[in-house]
FIKE-811191 format. One record per residue (C-alpha): x, y, z; residue number from 1. Coordinates in nm, 4 decimals. Example, Ala and Ser with C-alpha at 12.3 -4.5 7.8 and 13.67 -1.06 7.14 Angstrom:
<recs>
     east    north       up pos
   1.2300  -0.4500   0.7800   1
   1.3670  -0.1060   0.7140   2
</recs>
This chain:
<recs>
     east    north       up pos
   8.7842  11.7385  12.8617   1
   9.1309  11.5878  12.8403   2
   9.0046  11.2525  12.9679   3
   8.7071  11.2626  12.7308   4
   8.9430  11.3194  12.4384   5
   9.1489  11.0181  12.5326   6
   8.8477  10.7945  12.5984   7
   8.7465  10.8197  12.2365   8
   9.0322  10.5838  12.1534   9
   9.1130  10.2288  12.2518  10
   9.2600  10.1137  12.5796  11
   9.6168  10.0949  12.4504  12
   9.6199  10.4605  12.3569  13
   9.4576  10.5539  12.6883  14
   9.7410  10.3781  12.8670  15
  10.0008  10.5551  12.6536  16
   9.8368  10.8917  12.7033  17
   9.8189  10.8317  13.0793  18
  10.1932  10.7666  13.0759  19
  10.2424  11.0775  12.8642  20
  10.0559  11.2895  13.1205  21
  10.2053  11.1491  13.4339  22
  10.5603  11.0686  13.3403  23
  10.6824  11.3390  13.1002  24
  10.8737  11.2139  12.7998  25
  11.0490  11.4925  12.6139  26
  11.3614  11.3212  12.4766  27
  11.7058  11.4349  12.5859  28
  12.0505  11.4675  12.4353  29
  12.1426  11.1114  12.5229  30
  11.9041  10.9852  12.2565  31
  12.0961  10.9457  11.9300  32
  11.9514  10.8477  11.5957  33
  11.8852  10.4782  11.5513  34
  11.5949  10.2478  11.4627  35
  11.3936  10.3166  11.7773  36
  11.2354  10.0268  11.9712  37
  10.8702  10.0745  12.0750  38
  10.9626  10.1881  12.4267  39
  11.1732  10.4695  12.2735  40
  10.8918  10.6061  12.0565  41
  10.7269  10.8739  12.2697  42
  10.3753  11.0081  12.2332  43
  10.3673  11.3873  12.2183  44
  10.1162  11.6543  12.1314  45
  10.1663  11.9369  11.8811  46
  10.0896  12.2701  12.0456  47
  10.1994  12.4963  11.7616  48
  10.3139  12.4765  11.3966  49
  10.5085  12.7544  11.2301  50
  10.6400  12.7783  10.8716  51
  11.0048  12.8937  10.8695  52
  11.2784  12.9312  10.6092  53
  11.3192  13.1712  10.3199  54
  11.4607  12.9507  10.0468  55
  11.3051  12.6208  10.1587  56
  10.9820  12.5446  10.3351  57
  11.0410  12.3965  10.6811  58
  10.7964  12.3527  10.9673  59
  10.8791  12.4084  11.3323  60
  10.6708  12.2285  11.5965  61
  10.6169  12.3021  11.9627  62
  10.5795  11.9563  12.1201  63
  10.4353  11.8669  12.4598  64
  10.4397  11.5544  12.6747  65
  10.1728  11.7087  12.9028  66
  10.4461  11.8230  13.1435  67
  10.7091  12.0034  12.9364  68
  10.7364  12.1541  12.5903  69
  11.0186  12.1364  12.3382  70
  11.0833  12.2833  11.9925  71
  11.1237  12.0435  11.6990  72
  11.1965  12.0731  11.3263  73
  11.0102  11.8582  11.0745  74
  11.2147  11.6879  10.8021  75
  11.1192  11.8355  10.4655  76
  11.0126  11.4977  10.3273  77
  10.7269  11.5094  10.5808  78
  10.6036  11.8567  10.4797  79
  10.3065  11.7033  10.3001  80
  10.1739  11.5757  10.6359  81
  10.1196  11.9370  10.7404  82
   9.9942  12.0560  10.4016  83
   9.7391  11.7740  10.3812  84
   9.6191  11.8345  10.7382  85
   9.7264  11.4906  10.8625  86
   9.9021  11.6679  11.1480  87
   9.7883  12.0014  11.2885  88
   9.7692  12.1925  11.6145  89
   9.6406  11.9595  11.8824  90
   9.7368  11.6356  11.7043  91
   9.8873  11.3602  11.9167  92
  10.1731  11.1934  11.7308  93
  10.4191  10.9150  11.7977  94
  10.7827  10.9838  11.7122  95
  10.9025  10.6851  11.5115  96
  11.2408  10.8205  11.4047  97
  11.4091  11.1351  11.5350  98
  11.7389  11.2993  11.6223  99
  11.8198  11.5314  11.9121 100
  12.0707  11.8063  11.8443 101
  12.1995  12.1279  11.9954 102
  12.1748  12.4274  11.7623 103
  12.3054  12.7644  11.8828 104
  12.3003  12.6400  12.2446 105
  11.9388  12.5325  12.2099 106
  11.8126  12.1783  12.2232 107
  11.5994  12.0786  11.9276 108
  11.4363  11.7592  11.8029 109
  11.4525  11.6747  11.4311 110
  11.1524  11.4589  11.3409 111
  11.2414  11.2136  11.0635 112
  10.9346  10.9909  11.0835 113
  10.6138  11.0001  11.2819 114
  10.2652  10.8531  11.3056 115
   9.9456  11.0433  11.3800 116
   9.7648  10.8788  11.6748 117
   9.4904  11.1350  11.7429 118
   9.4350  11.3866  11.4601 119
   9.2586  11.6454  11.6741 120
   9.2517  11.6816  12.0534 121
   9.2263  11.9476  12.3242 122
   9.5474  12.0538  12.4966 123
   9.6474  11.7871  12.7493 124
   9.7935  11.8881  13.0865 125
   9.9613  12.2181  13.1663 126
  10.2981  12.1902  12.9909 127
  10.5779  12.4408  13.0459 128
  10.8789  12.5255  12.8329 129
  11.1964  12.3359  12.9255 130
  11.4925  12.5702  12.9815 131
  11.8567  12.5050  13.0384 132
  11.8266  12.6197  13.3994 133
  11.5480  12.3661  13.4555 134
  11.7409  12.0760  13.3113 135
  12.0612  12.1551  13.5013 136
  12.0038  12.1477  13.8772 137
  12.2094  12.4099  14.0648 138
  12.4859  12.2660  14.2753 139
  12.6336  12.4611  14.5716 140
  13.0073  12.5063  14.5798 141
  13.1346  12.4424  14.9292 142
  13.4929  12.5611  14.9046 143
  13.4823  12.8422  15.1531 144
  13.4522  13.1145  14.8927 145
  13.0960  13.0576  14.7851 146
  12.8010  12.9536  14.9977 147
  12.4376  12.8823  14.9291 148
  12.2335  13.1996  14.9449 149
  12.0318  13.2514  15.2652 150
  11.6740  13.3614  15.2191 151
  11.6080  13.6987  15.3744 152
  11.3926  13.7422  15.6818 153
  11.1440  13.9499  15.4866 154
  11.1053  13.6773  15.2298 155
  11.0410  13.4145  15.4938 156
  10.7932  13.6321  15.6847 157
  10.6160  13.7251  15.3665 158
  10.5796  13.3634  15.2786 159
  10.4507  13.2789  15.6247 160
  10.1917  13.5540  15.6165 161
  10.0775  13.4638  15.2675 162
  10.0297  13.1014  15.3611 163
   9.6950  12.9877  15.4929 164
   9.8640  12.7118  15.6905 165
  10.0308  12.7384  16.0287 166
  10.3400  12.5696  15.8907 167
  10.6581  12.6952  16.0531 168
  10.9883  12.7427  15.8746 169
  11.3064  12.6137  16.0264 170
  11.6116  12.8337  15.9912 171
  11.8654  12.7142  15.7404 172
  12.1733  12.5856  15.9171 173
  12.5057  12.6310  15.7476 174
  12.7031  12.3083  15.7076 175
  13.0347  12.2799  15.8841 176
  13.3312  12.3994  15.6845 177
  13.5182  12.1269  15.5020 178
  13.8415  12.1794  15.3117 179
  13.8095  12.1507  14.9364 180
  13.9135  11.8172  14.7850 181
  14.2684  11.7965  14.6578 182
  14.2212  11.7528  14.2778 183
  14.5280  11.6688  14.0750 184
  14.5894  11.8476  13.7475 185
  14.5450  11.5891  13.4757 186
  14.5697  11.8375  13.1856 187
  14.3032  11.9496  12.9436 188
  13.9770  11.7606  12.9391 189
  13.9566  11.5396  12.6309 190
  13.6672  11.5835  12.3876 191
  13.4365  11.2939  12.3153 192
  13.6304  11.1187  12.0413 193
  13.4046  10.8148  12.0216 194
  13.3133  10.7396  11.6599 195
  12.9844  10.8905  11.5468 196
  12.6999  10.6508  11.4849 197
  12.6343  10.5722  11.1163 198
  12.3015  10.7100  10.9974 199
  12.1191  10.6933  10.6605 200
  12.1876  10.9657  10.4058 201
  11.8176  11.0512  10.4122 202
  11.8501  11.1424  10.7836 203
  12.1248  11.4015  10.7300 204
  12.0329  11.7579  10.8203 205
  12.2176  12.0743  10.9288 206
  12.0902  12.0480  11.2861 207
  12.3091  11.7492  11.3706 208
  12.6362  11.7854  11.5505 209
  12.8160  11.4547  11.5000 210
  12.7244  11.2153  11.2213 211
  12.8738  10.9520  10.9934 212
  12.7481  10.7860  10.6759 213
  12.8563  10.4676  10.5004 214
  12.8084  10.4854  10.1249 215
  12.9424  10.3859   9.7852 216
  13.0922  10.6343   9.5380 217
  12.8822  10.6131   9.2221 218
  13.0369  10.9032   9.0296 219
  13.3474  11.1208   9.0554 220
  13.3758  11.4558   8.8787 221
  13.6846  11.5973   8.7119 222
  13.9186  11.8306   8.8959 223
  13.8223  12.1823   8.7890 224
  14.0092  12.5081   8.8399 225
  13.8438  12.8468   8.8702 226
  13.9274  13.2114   8.9179 227
  13.7120  13.4678   9.0961 228
  13.7480  13.7845   9.3048 229
  13.9049  13.5857   9.5883 230
  14.1710  13.4358   9.3655 231
  14.2412  13.0994   9.2045 232
  14.0967  12.7771   9.3360 233
  14.0162  12.4179   9.2526 234
  13.7160  12.1978   9.3182 235
  13.5859  11.8480   9.2596 236
  13.2805  11.6543   9.3711 237
  13.1590  11.2966   9.3964 238
  12.8227  11.1268   9.4463 239
  12.7348  10.8787   9.7221 240
  12.4706  10.6043   9.7486 241
  12.3891  10.4114  10.0673 242
  12.2069  10.0860  10.1418 243
  11.8741  10.2662  10.1917 244
  11.8874  10.4199   9.8430 245
  11.9759  10.7678   9.9672 246
  12.2004  10.9795   9.7426 247
  12.3983  11.2945   9.8142 248
  12.6780  11.4947   9.6510 249
  13.0040  11.5720   9.8288 250
  13.2140  11.8743   9.7256 251
  13.5755  11.9588   9.8117 252
  13.7642  12.2861   9.7631 253
  14.1334  12.3781   9.7513 254
  14.3340  12.2157  10.0346 255
  14.0617  11.9563  10.0901 256
  14.0963  11.8584   9.7232 257
  14.4615  11.7685   9.7870 258
  14.3573  11.5409  10.0732 259
  14.0804  11.3444   9.9068 260
  14.1000  11.3650   9.5251 261
  14.3369  11.0698   9.4886 262
  14.1681  10.8807   9.7732 263
  13.8195  10.8712   9.6235 264
  13.7564  10.5884   9.3762 265
  13.4329  10.5046   9.1976 266
  13.2553  10.1871   9.3260 267
  13.4471  10.1872   9.6568 268
  13.2664  10.2118   9.9935 269
  13.3692  10.4768  10.2478 270
  13.2695  10.5983  10.5923 271
  13.2533  10.9792  10.5883 272
  13.2044  11.2119  10.8835 273
  13.2640  11.5681  11.0065 274
  13.1420  11.7637  10.7051 275
  12.9050  12.0582  10.6821 276
  12.5670  12.0429  10.5104 277
  12.4454  12.3224  10.2855 278
  12.1511  12.3520  10.0449 279
  12.2195  12.1723   9.7164 280
  12.2721  12.3906   9.4099 281
  12.0111  12.2399   9.1800 282
  12.1597  12.4105   8.8741 283
  12.4567  12.1738   8.9026 284
  12.3294  11.8957   9.1300 285
  12.0732  11.6537   8.9860 286
  12.0502  11.4202   9.2872 287
  11.7229  11.3929   9.4782 288
  11.8540  11.5456   9.7978 289
  11.8014  11.8965   9.9291 290
  12.1456  11.8987  10.0943 291
  12.5051  11.8742   9.9807 292
  12.8066  11.7818  10.1932 293
  13.1109  12.0102  10.1962 294
  13.4198  11.8413  10.3362 295
  13.6526  12.0427  10.5597 296
  14.0014  12.0093  10.7055 297
  13.8624  11.8153  11.0030 298
  13.6561  11.5790  10.7867 299
  13.7395  11.2086  10.7724 300
  13.7028  10.9728  10.4757 301
  13.7836  10.6103  10.5611 302
  13.7872  10.3329  10.3023 303
  13.5952  10.0196  10.4046 304
  13.8309   9.7273  10.3421 305
  13.5479   9.4767  10.2968 306
  13.2852   9.4917  10.0250 307
  12.9331   9.5736  10.1444 308
  12.6851   9.3886   9.9234 309
  12.3904   9.5712  10.0825 310
  12.4902   9.8926   9.9028 311
  12.3988   9.8825   9.5313 312
  12.6632   9.9792   9.2784 313
  12.4332  10.2206   9.0986 314
  12.0779  10.3481   9.1198 315
  11.8777  10.4396   8.8114 316
  11.5466  10.6117   8.7555 317
  11.4894  10.5228   8.3917 318
  11.2393  10.7171   8.1838 319
  11.1159  10.6071   7.8390 320
  11.2498  10.8061   7.5471 321
  10.8957  10.9234   7.4695 322
  10.8905  11.1251   7.7958 323
  11.1878  11.3331   7.6796 324
  10.9608  11.4955   7.4190 325
  10.7843  11.6973   7.6901 326
  11.0839  11.7431   7.9204 327
  11.2158  12.0890   8.0030 328
  11.5439  12.2064   7.8556 329
  11.8492  12.1278   8.0746 330
  11.6576  11.8736   8.2840 331
  11.8429  11.5558   8.3862 332
  11.7254  11.2094   8.2753 333
  11.8276  10.8463   8.3178 334
  11.7474  10.6566   7.9973 335
  11.8177  10.3123   7.8564 336
  11.7994  10.2141   7.4912 337
  11.9471  10.0079   7.2109 338
  12.2217  10.1791   7.0117 339
  12.1154  10.1690   6.6455 340
  12.3791  10.3994   6.4923 341
  12.7065  10.5704   6.5838 342
  12.8525  10.8659   6.3933 343
  13.2251  10.9365   6.3650 344
  13.3955  11.1427   6.6333 345
  13.4754  11.4985   6.5230 346
  13.7033  11.7587   6.6875 347
  13.5391  12.0715   6.8297 348
  13.7259  12.3834   6.9456 349
  13.5707  12.5395   7.2563 350
  13.5506  12.9124   7.3105 351
  13.8358  12.8963   7.5631 352
  14.0627  12.7679   7.2874 353
  14.0665  12.4078   7.4122 354
  13.9832  12.1327   7.1662 355
  13.7384  11.8549   7.2542 356
  13.5661  11.5674   7.0761 357
  13.2008  11.5160   6.9878 358
  13.0262  11.1988   6.8742 359
  12.6547  11.1508   6.8017 360
  12.4724  10.8194   6.8347 361
  12.1065  10.7136   6.8296 362
  11.9066  10.5136   7.0860 363
  11.5635  10.3518   7.0561 364
  11.3404  10.1774   7.3119 365
  11.0017  10.0060   7.3521 366
  10.8189  10.3402   7.3321 367
  10.8978  10.3259   6.9568 368
  11.0853  10.6539   6.9844 369
  11.4512  10.7230   6.9131 370
  11.6736  11.0024   7.0390 371
  12.0165  11.1413   6.9642 372
  12.2790  11.1089   7.2359 373
  12.5727  11.3493   7.2024 374
  12.8970  11.2326   7.3619 375
  13.1529  11.4974   7.4594 376
  13.5216  11.4725   7.5471 377
  13.6558  11.1425   7.6781 378
  13.3201  10.9717   7.6279 379
  13.3892  10.9822   7.2516 380
  13.7153  10.7897   7.2652 381
  13.6224  10.5620   7.5550 382
  13.2630  10.4366   7.5381 383
  13.2013  10.5950   7.1961 384
  13.4796  10.4019   7.0231 385
  13.3718  10.0764   7.1856 386
  13.0136  10.1311   7.0701 387
  13.1363  10.2113   6.7185 388
  13.3251   9.8799   6.7037 389
  13.0225   9.6863   6.8318 390
  12.7922   9.8447   6.5710 391
  13.0455   9.7759   6.2930 392
  13.0544   9.4086   6.3963 393
  12.6756   9.3804   6.3673 394
  12.5924   9.3897   6.7395 395
  12.3456   9.6481   6.8667 396
  12.4347   9.7019   7.2343 397
  12.2076   9.8211   7.5144 398
  12.3282  10.1499   7.6645 399
  12.2207  10.2873   8.0031 400
  12.2748  10.6615   8.0512 401
  12.2941  10.7957   8.4059 402
  12.2351  11.1721   8.4335 403
  12.2040  11.2833   8.0715 404
  12.1129  11.6457   8.0011 405
  11.8146  11.7349   7.7796 406
  11.8731  11.9789   7.4934 407
  11.5784  12.1232   7.2999 408
  11.7716  12.2808   7.0122 409
  11.5835  12.1781   6.6941 410
  11.4050  11.8901   6.8633 411
  11.4970  11.7027   7.1806 412
  11.8286  11.5291   7.2375 413
  12.0410  11.4062   7.5288 414
  12.3999  11.5149   7.5964 415
  12.6676  11.4036   7.8390 416
  12.7880  11.6265   8.1239 417
  13.0697  11.5845   8.3757 418
  12.8548  11.3685   8.6074 419
  12.7119  11.1496   8.3281 420
  12.7886  10.7774   8.3365 421
  12.7483  10.5289   8.0512 422
  12.6967  10.1550   8.1001 423
  12.7246   9.9243   7.7974 424
  12.5096   9.6077   7.8173 425
  12.4486   9.6518   8.1917 426
  12.3496   9.3618   8.4158 427
  11.9959   9.4717   8.5002 428
  11.6364   9.3615   8.4478 429
  11.5641   9.6672   8.2337 430
  11.8543   9.5825   8.0016 431
  11.7448   9.2172   7.9680 432
  11.3858   9.3194   7.8899 433
  11.5033   9.5710   7.6300 434
  11.7375   9.3178   7.4682 435
  11.4601   9.0578   7.4520 436
  11.2225   9.3096   7.2908 437
  11.4795   9.4260   7.0354 438
  11.5836   9.0743   6.9324 439
  11.2208   8.9610   6.8907 440
  11.0507   9.2579   6.7234 441
  11.2360   9.5820   6.7971 442
  11.5033   9.5572   6.5312 443
  11.2369   9.5302   6.2589 444
  11.0056   9.7944   6.4079 445
  11.0299  10.1517   6.2863 446
  11.0719  10.4260   6.5442 447
  10.9997  10.7990   6.5386 448
  11.2947  11.0231   6.6166 449
  11.2358  11.3092   6.8595 450
  11.5642  11.4767   6.7639 451
  11.6156  11.7497   6.5050 452
  11.3165  11.6506   6.2954 453
  11.0818  11.7277   6.5834 454
  10.7869  11.9485   6.4958 455
  10.7984  12.2524   6.7261 456
  10.4660  12.3154   6.8960 457
  10.2770  12.0550   6.6905 458
  10.2187  11.6865   6.6414 459
  10.5237  11.4655   6.6196 460
  10.3471  11.1933   6.4179 461
  10.5167  11.1144   6.0900 462
  10.3583  11.2798   5.7848 463
  10.4439  11.1008   5.4599 464
  10.4529  11.2980   5.1357 465
  10.5768  11.2396   4.7821 466
  10.8084  11.4751   4.5950 467
  10.5280  11.6099   4.3779 468
  10.3078  11.6831   4.6801 469
  10.5651  11.9345   4.8093 470
  10.4794  12.1640   4.5182 471
  10.1191  12.0599   4.4525 472
  10.0089  12.1175   4.8139 473
  10.2080  12.4395   4.8531 474
  10.4075  12.3076   5.1484 475
  10.6230  12.5639   5.3291 476
  10.4236  12.8693   5.2198 477
  10.2478  12.9242   5.5538 478
  10.3841  13.1171   5.8509 479
  10.5268  12.8037   6.0092 480
  10.7434  12.5431   5.8360 481
  10.6037  12.2060   5.7304 482
  10.7724  11.8922   5.8623 483
  10.7284  11.5844   5.6427 484
  10.8954  11.2550   5.5519 485
  10.9779  11.1650   5.1913 486
  11.1126  10.8336   5.0635 487
  11.3424  10.9063   4.7717 488
  11.6617  10.8241   4.5845 489
  11.9660  11.0516   4.5569 490
  12.0456  11.0959   4.1881 491
  12.3008  11.3800   4.1957 492
  12.5242  11.5723   4.4427 493
  12.6945  11.9040   4.3689 494
  13.0636  11.8625   4.4527 495
  13.2099  12.2040   4.3761 496
  13.0869  12.3584   4.7053 497
  12.9964  12.0722   4.9383 498
  13.1115  12.2408   5.2623 499
  13.1993  12.5764   5.4171 500
  13.4561  12.7014   5.6688 501
  13.2904  12.7383   6.0103 502
  13.3770  12.8824   6.3499 503
  13.4800  12.5985   6.5860 504
  13.4291  12.7928   6.9106 505
  13.1662  12.6879   7.1633 506
  12.8941  12.9253   7.2828 507
  12.7616  12.7587   7.5965 508
  12.7046  12.3966   7.4977 509
  12.6621  12.4740   7.1264 510
  12.9131  12.5356   6.8535 511
  12.9093  12.8794   6.6887 512
  12.9146  12.7396   6.3289 513
  12.9192  13.0890   6.1793 514
  13.1012  13.1113   5.8467 515
  13.4560  13.2435   5.8931 516
  13.7057  13.4093   5.6636 517
  14.0841  13.4044   5.6509 518
  14.2592  13.7253   5.7537 519
  14.5872  13.8579   5.6180 520
  14.7986  13.6737   5.8785 521
  14.6612  13.3352   5.7645 522
  14.4454  13.3060   6.0759 523
  14.0715  13.2478   6.0660 524
  13.8401  13.5161   6.2023 525
  13.4805  13.4911   6.3284 526
  13.2815  13.8159   6.3202 527
  13.0231  13.6837   6.5656 528
  13.2720  13.5714   6.8320 529
  13.5225  13.8462   6.7475 530
  13.8047  13.5923   6.7815 531
  14.0901  13.4627   6.5668 532
  14.2207  13.1046   6.5636 533
  14.4693  12.8866   6.3797 534
  14.2294  12.6237   6.2437 535
  13.8661  12.6399   6.1376 536
  13.6022  12.3706   6.1208 537
  13.4404  12.2360   5.8035 538
  13.0662  12.1806   5.7878 539
  12.8550  12.0242   5.5164 540
  12.6385  12.2364   5.2896 541
  12.5287  11.9681   5.0424 542
  12.3003  12.0305   4.7486 543
  12.1420  11.6964   4.6582 544
  11.8890  11.6031   4.3929 545
  11.6263  11.3557   4.5156 546
  11.3807  11.1661   4.2996 547
  11.0831  10.9383   4.3596 548
  10.8120  10.7911   4.1347 549
  10.6334  11.1302   4.1174 550
  10.9164  11.3709   4.0337 551
  11.2420  11.5232   4.1571 552
  11.3515  11.8161   4.3756 553
  11.6607  11.9797   4.5202 554
  11.7320  11.9517   4.8930 555
  11.9936  12.1079   5.1224 556
  12.1715  11.8893   5.3791 557
  12.3773  12.0476   5.6587 558
  12.6349  11.8930   5.8906 559
  12.4604  11.6023   6.0677 560
  12.2413  11.4987   5.7776 561
  12.5397  11.5367   5.5428 562
  12.7388  11.2941   5.7594 563
  12.4463  11.0500   5.7487 564
  12.4384  11.0634   5.3682 565
  12.8133  11.0519   5.2920 566
  12.9259  10.8494   5.5944 567
  13.2219  11.0723   5.6862 568
  13.2923  11.4114   5.8390 569
  13.3114  11.7210   5.6181 570
  13.6675  11.7893   5.7344 571
  13.7761  11.4429   5.6198 572
  13.6148  11.4813   5.2766 573
  13.7723  11.8273   5.2392 574
  14.1150  11.6795   5.3190 575
  14.0688  11.4017   5.0586 576
  13.9685  11.6445   4.7820 577
  14.1859  11.9502   4.8461 578
  14.4810  11.8475   5.0630 579
  14.5489  11.4957   4.9381 580
  14.3903  11.5721   4.5966 581
  14.2813  11.2094   4.5797 582
  14.0098  11.2432   4.3160 583
  13.9493  10.8696   4.2861 584
  13.8868  10.8331   4.6606 585
  13.6648  11.1426   4.6559 586
  13.4657  11.0002   4.3652 587
  13.4170  10.6687   4.5432 588
  13.2684  10.8423   4.8475 589
  13.0251  11.0438   4.6348 590
  12.9221  10.7512   4.4147 591
  12.8730  10.5325   4.7223 592
  12.5540  10.7134   4.8174 593
  12.4087  10.7728   4.4694 594
  12.1000  10.5749   4.3701 595
  12.0431  10.4660   4.7289 596
  11.6990  10.5010   4.8844 597
  11.6670  10.7119   5.1992 598
  11.3934  10.8212   5.4346 599
  11.4363  11.1991   5.4347 600
  11.2904  11.3975   5.7263 601
  11.2377  11.7436   5.5776 602
  11.1779  12.0975   5.6961 603
  11.0052  12.2986   5.4228 604
  10.9875  12.6783   5.4531 605
  10.9590  12.9717   5.2173 606
  11.2551  13.2122   5.2467 607
  11.3709  13.5313   5.0778 608
  11.6623  13.5164   4.8295 609
  11.7316  13.8740   4.7285 610
  11.3949  14.0068   4.6132 611
  11.2564  13.6623   4.5364 612
  11.0769  13.4176   4.7635 613
  11.1736  13.0542   4.7257 614
  11.0683  12.7357   4.9018 615
  11.3693  12.5816   5.0748 616
  11.3701  12.2078   5.1473 617
  11.6168  12.1179   5.4235 618
  11.7135  11.7627   5.5210 619
  11.7143  11.7337   5.9010 620
  11.7713  11.3577   5.9015 621
  11.8511  11.0925   5.6421 622
  11.8215  10.7190   5.7094 623
  11.8655  10.4380   5.4630 624
  11.5376  10.2592   5.4033 625
  11.4743   9.9630   5.6333 626
  11.2809   9.7445   5.3902 627
  11.1374   9.5236   5.6611 628
  10.9808   9.8091   5.8554 629
  10.8841   9.9870   5.5318 630
  10.6984   9.6778   5.4127 631
  10.5123   9.6649   5.7428 632
  10.4204  10.0323   5.7028 633
  10.2823   9.9723   5.3521 634
  10.0830   9.6687   5.4687 635
   9.9298   9.8759   5.7486 636
   9.8433  10.1441   5.4942 637
   9.6696   9.8864   5.2699 638
   9.4777   9.7469   5.5678 639
   9.3492  10.0932   5.6673 640
   9.2268  10.1636   5.3116 641
   9.0404   9.8373   5.2853 642
</recs>
């Protein structure tokens, strides 16, 4: 049956299978990971497959070379081979790439790549499990204190009687005594200190003993301090990229931080070895790798003095802005777009009492969608300030965002985190294509924002209405709010109460924004956070009158939309009016936006005021009219009606 199974395949496979049966080819510990030549790619048969692991699916194989059997672990990236049935019990496979390791005093093969030769076959040969006692031949010690064991007379006689042959057994003769050799004491035996062979990041797994990787640092996190039940500590991490495109995060704690924090530099290439691998914490680690390296006191990090051009400086996985609309909250995205606007940087007080900066800008791409990007901390003063200067000079730069975090609060937006990287006008094909599109048609093409004015649970297509239609069509009087766009002109702004005092503390990644009051000790108090602080924040609460050719209406504009209308932060306008008491400057700012046409993205909803229900019109975004794109919109409208 075994021969019949093999004969179904060509002569080359018959020859390989004959070698597999007669020679025995379970790999040994001398085989280290490398690109294996054909003569080092054994043919083996899968005798058993077992699913192991609680947190992650892993498959354990029992392999046979027709003589011996050996346990093996399948790399998780090959799990689909088992799930799809490409490999199963009885399959004959060829090991293309593998590593041999010792785990808990057991030899094990880690299969990194393989090829199915015969999908289904009967068991070949009569293989037996390889044990340590089988692989290590017993050696007699002839030093006078220990001698080879003599078989007993009963054993010999029993064997003779059981045998059908007339074969006779010669008595075992003891060798003549020889004095033990005179070994000199050369001290402790040295460990194998030869450098570990460099392997790809994708080949790393916990079953390896000695390994080394050569990779470039693409990102370095800030040094963070923490306090838990075990005391105070500190931690930092950095991301690596190798020439094969593999990525992995490296984390250091406490004393290891002191060794490597100053050593690690972004864009430099290092050889790293002697770390432990643990499952990656996907809540904090966005890289496409199931493992994370933790450096220890014995770990080594060596800087490569020469540049390695085979290792890219960065690796992106860009997604169009339109895909962010359906992305899950807190997911990580790489995006690239043209910066079309940059808002001023404003100070934000976190809940821990530390002050940080926040700056909002807008990106658009060929998907004809735009999205808000929120910069936090140093990004505001570093890349944010540079982008502000470029926009003010009339240049619309291309911005690549590596590892931005999706936020679904009132629409979809992207925010920076500690591992985010920003690249202004990067040298890449995607950036050149985007620049070419924007310069030709993109700058005059309107785009739909997916931020703040997004329609929860419904269509995100723009719905144009006039001012009179808001009342005539009864917008906002249903259970859900109506989201529309109105082109109108601001004719009046109430200036007596244009802002309110707000809580500056952060709740998670959002500001509290609850209205605060001043206590008797001149400190501000937030009832929601139950905290007091020296300074409060100021947020817009603008009441604006908007008019078009059909009528006029009152609208309410909060912080972001208020900044878009007036062009400055609420805190700055408050300082001009009340602290500096510069009425002329305050008047100039207000008059600067009167009788200007805007595209207002509105949320219309009926709300209770006391015992009376009123329709509230809230501005979620205000953009000055782009007459080129607006003319194109009107021409398209005329074409559709004729």
